[in-house]
N, C-alpha and C positions, 0 to 999 in steps of 0.2 A: 154716877160718873157719866152715863150716856147723855143726861140732860144738860151737860156742860159743853157739848160739842154740837155745832150747827152746820146745816147744809146751806151754802151760799149759791144762789142761782141768778139768772138774768130775768128781768121783768118782761123781756122780749121773748116770747115763746118759740120764736124761730132760732134763737141763739141757744144751743144745747150745752154751752160751756157751764161748768160749775166747779166748786171747790169746797174746802172745809175751813172752819174757824172754831175758836174756843173762847169761852167767857173768861175775862180777866177781872171784871168788876161789875157790880150792879148796885143801883140805888133806887130811890122813889121815882126818878125820871125814866129809868130804863136800864138797858144792859149794854156793856161795852165789850166788844169782841175783837180778838187779834186774828189776823189772817195775812196772806201774802198779797203784796201789791199787784203781782201779775195775775192773781185770781180776779181782782177788781177790774183790771185792764181787759181781761178776756170776757167777763160777763157784761161789761158796760154798766147799765143801771141795775145795781145789785139789790137783791131782796132776800129776806129770810122769813120763812113761814108766810109767804105772800105779802109781807110788809116791807116797804121801802126802808133803806138804811141811810144813815148820814155818815160820810167819811170825815173824821175829825182830825186825823193825822196820818200822813203817809210818807214813805221814803223809798224811792225807786232803787237807790244804791243798796240799802239793806234788804229790799224786797219785803217790807213789812208795812202794815197799815192797821189802824184802829178804827172800827166802825161802830156806830151807835144805833141800837134798835130800841125804839120807844116802848114803854109799857110791856115789858116781858118779865116772866117769872122764872127765867132760866137761872141756874145756880153757877157760881163762879168757880174756876179752877184755881187751886193754890199754886203759886209760882215759887220755884225753888232755885236759889242761887248756889247753894252748896253743891259740891261735886257728888254725883251719883256713883258710888264706888262699885255698884253692881253693873257691869257692862251690858247685862240683859235688860232691855227696855221694851216698851210697847208703844205703838202709835194707834190711836183710834181715829179713823178717817172714813170719808164717804168715797165710794167708787161706783162705777157702772155695774148694774146687775143684768139687765137686759133692756131692750128698747123701752123708753119712757119710764124706766125704774132705776133708782139708785139704792145702794145699801150702805149701812154704817157697820163697819167691821173692825176687828182688832188685829193688828199686824204685830207679830213677835219678831224682834230684831236684836242685833248685837252691835253695840257701839265700838268703833275703832278708838284706841287710846289716843292717837295723835290728832291734833287740831290742824285745820287747813286755813291758810290766810287768803282772803279775797281782797285784792287791791283795786282801787279806783284807777281808771286810765286818765282821769282829769287832774287829780292831785295826789297827795300822800295818804289819803284816807284808806283805811283797811279795817276789816273785822274778821273774827274767827268763826268758823263753822265746824261742825262735827260730821264725820262720815259714818254711815250705818249700813249694815248688811242684813237683809231679810233672812230669817231662819228657814230651814227646810219646811216645805209645805206652805210658805207664806211669800207674798210678793207685793211690790209697790205698783200702783197703777194710776191712771188718769183720775183726777179729782181729789187725790190725797193731799195736795198742797194746802198748807195752812193747818194741818193736823197737829195736835199736841204730842210731843215726845215725853212719855211718862216714865219716871223712875219706878220700877216695880216695888222697891223696898218701901217707899214713902207714899206712892200714889200721886205725887205732885208733878206738875209740868216743869221740865228743865229746858225745853227748847221747842221750836216750831219747825216742822218739816217744810222745806222751801222748794226743793226740786229733786229729780231722780235721774239716774243713769241706767236705763234699762229697767228690768223688773226686780232686780236684786239689790241694787245700790242706790242709796238716797243721801241727801245732805240736809242738815238742820242747823238753824241759827239759835243761839242761846237767848233765853228770855231777858237777860240783862240788857239787850239792845233796845228793849221797850223804853229805856231811859231817854234815848235820842228822840223818840216820838213824843214823849212827855215834854221835853224841852221845846220841841217844835210847837206843840199846842200852847205852851206858855207865851210864846211870841205872838200868837194870833189873839188880839184883844177881844174880838167879837165871839170867837169860839170859846175862848177862856171864860168869858162872862157866862155863857150858856152852860158850860160843862165844868164849872169851878169845883163842884162837889166831887166829881170824878177825880180831878187833879189833886185835890186835897187828900182824898182817900189813897191815891197812889203815891203820895209824897214819901210815905214810910218805905215803900219799896225802892223809890229813887235813892233815898238815904242809904239803904242797904247796899245798893249797887256802888255808890260813892265810897262807902266804908270798905267794900271788897276791893275796889281799885286802889284805895289808899294803903290797905294792908299789903297788897302786892308790891307797892312802891317803897315799903318800909325798908330801911337799910339792912335790918336784920335778915330780911328775906331776899336780898338782892343777889343776882348772879354775878360771879367774878368773871370779868372779861379780859383783864390784863395780866400778863405773866408775872409782873412785879407784885401785883396785888395778891396773886396766888402764892408766890414765894413767901411774902410777909405773913400770910395766913397760916401757911405750913410751919414756918419758923416759930409761931406762937403756940401751935398745937403740939409740936414734937416733945417739948419738955414735959407736957402734961400727960401724954399717952405713951411715951416711949417704953416705960417699964411694963405697963399693962399689955402693950402689943407684943412685947417679948415673951411674956407668959402665955398669951394666947397662941403665939406661933409654935411654941414647944408642945402645947396641949394638942393643937391641930395636927402637928407632925406625928405625934404618938397615935392619934386616932386613925390617921391615914395609913400608917405603917401596919396597924393591927388589921385593918380591912384588906390591905394588900396581901398580907400573909394568908388571911382567910380565903380570899379570892383565888390565890394561887393553889391553895390546898384543895378547894372545891373543884377547880378546873382539872387538877391532876387526878382526883378521885373519879371524876366523870369520864375522863379519857381512859382510865384504867378499867372501869366497869363497862365501857362501851355505851355510856349514856350520852345522848345528844339532846340539846335544848329543843323544846316544842315551840314552834313559831306559828303565827296566824297572819293572814293577809286580808285586805279589804275586798269584799265581794258585793254583788247586787247594788252597785252604785253607778249611776250614769257618768259617762266620761267628763261631763261638764260640771259635775257637782263635787263637793268635798264632804267628808264625814266629820261632824262636830264631835270633839272630845270634851266632856262636861265634868264639872266638879262633883256631880252626884248622878244617881241612876234614874234619870228622867229628863224630858225636854225642858222642864222649868228651871234647870240648873244652869249656872254661868258657863259659857264656852271658854275653855282654856287652851285649845289647839285645834288644828284641822289635819286630816289625813287625806291624801290624794287617792284616786281609784286604784292606782298600781302599787300602793304601799305594801311592802312585805316585811318579814322579820319583826312582827309585833308580838310582844310577850303578854300573855293573859295571866294575871295573878289569881283572880277568882271571879265568879259570876253569881248573880242572884236575881230573883224576881222582885220588882218594886211593888208599890201599893196598888198599881193598876194591873198587876199580873203580867207585866212585860219583862222579859229577860234582858238584863244589862250586864256587861262585863267590864271589870277594871283592867286597864291595859297600861303597858309601858312601851314607849317608842322613842328612842333617843332621849331628849330632855322633856318629852311630853308624858304626863301621867294623868289619868282620869277615866271616865266611864263612857262606853259607847254601846249602842243597841247591838245585841248579839246577831241580829239578822244581817248586819253589814260586815261580819268577819267570819272567816272559816280557817280551819286548821290546815297548815301546809304539810305536804308529804315529807316524811323524814328521809333525808339522804344519808347513805352510809359514809 
């Protein structure tokens, strides 16, 4: 994995700017690397491993560029268009270590579900980016731009980190936007002649992007925008599902009624015996941080919710030590259920 990510710097030793890039293709001629346009703008004459690179496609609006490094044995990263259903991802990027040194490190982060639209101020062009938040003990920093965003489940690159907002929030653009760079390369006859093998190898990826866009435009997958359309769709569905929905309604009503009776009985019994629920509150957490609630007992599991430092009335169902010997507790708070590190919660005093 690490030999697929490169450090991009300036050939001018007085220019200390640098960034990250990752390999998207290689052949007998050399290696093709994806990075941010603003990385190239900042370093000026870019080089990798003390070798000059050639810019073969760039787009300032997308903030994307493809550069060519001759005669390199670096390996390529697999590009993934399919959705990464696990919101826990990693970014492998370069950052400052100390004066005259940089380091390549892994940043664990969580994707936000929502997309953000970035619109051009000159025309109607726009594209979608993803927002991500660095997990506890990790942060984004200078030099991370151009790093691959990697789906943990598959190990494939789904996006490229483009910029950041402070040390905890960053933004990434999907790899599907590479298609625009390939179309740009195709229009340049001189570059196309030189890098024809690269374009042909990437044609299958371009076809995948086109197929993905076509599938989203399929009438079967369309979103209903007009109320008449919605009414027509509902009128067609009602005869098919009316009887089934009626059965489901009575079944659900019965289940809810049973749970309500059980809850009322439990509450009455608790009050009669003087039993009060045991609650926990968040502790040992800085006021500027939030406590991640995860699907399992460990930092590697997906984040399903967050608790603020002043959160109280948390119910703990049970606790256990994970494989690393760390104690985690399964909690319930409103509609949030999951696991938290036991260090960050404590039992609240019982009030009579």
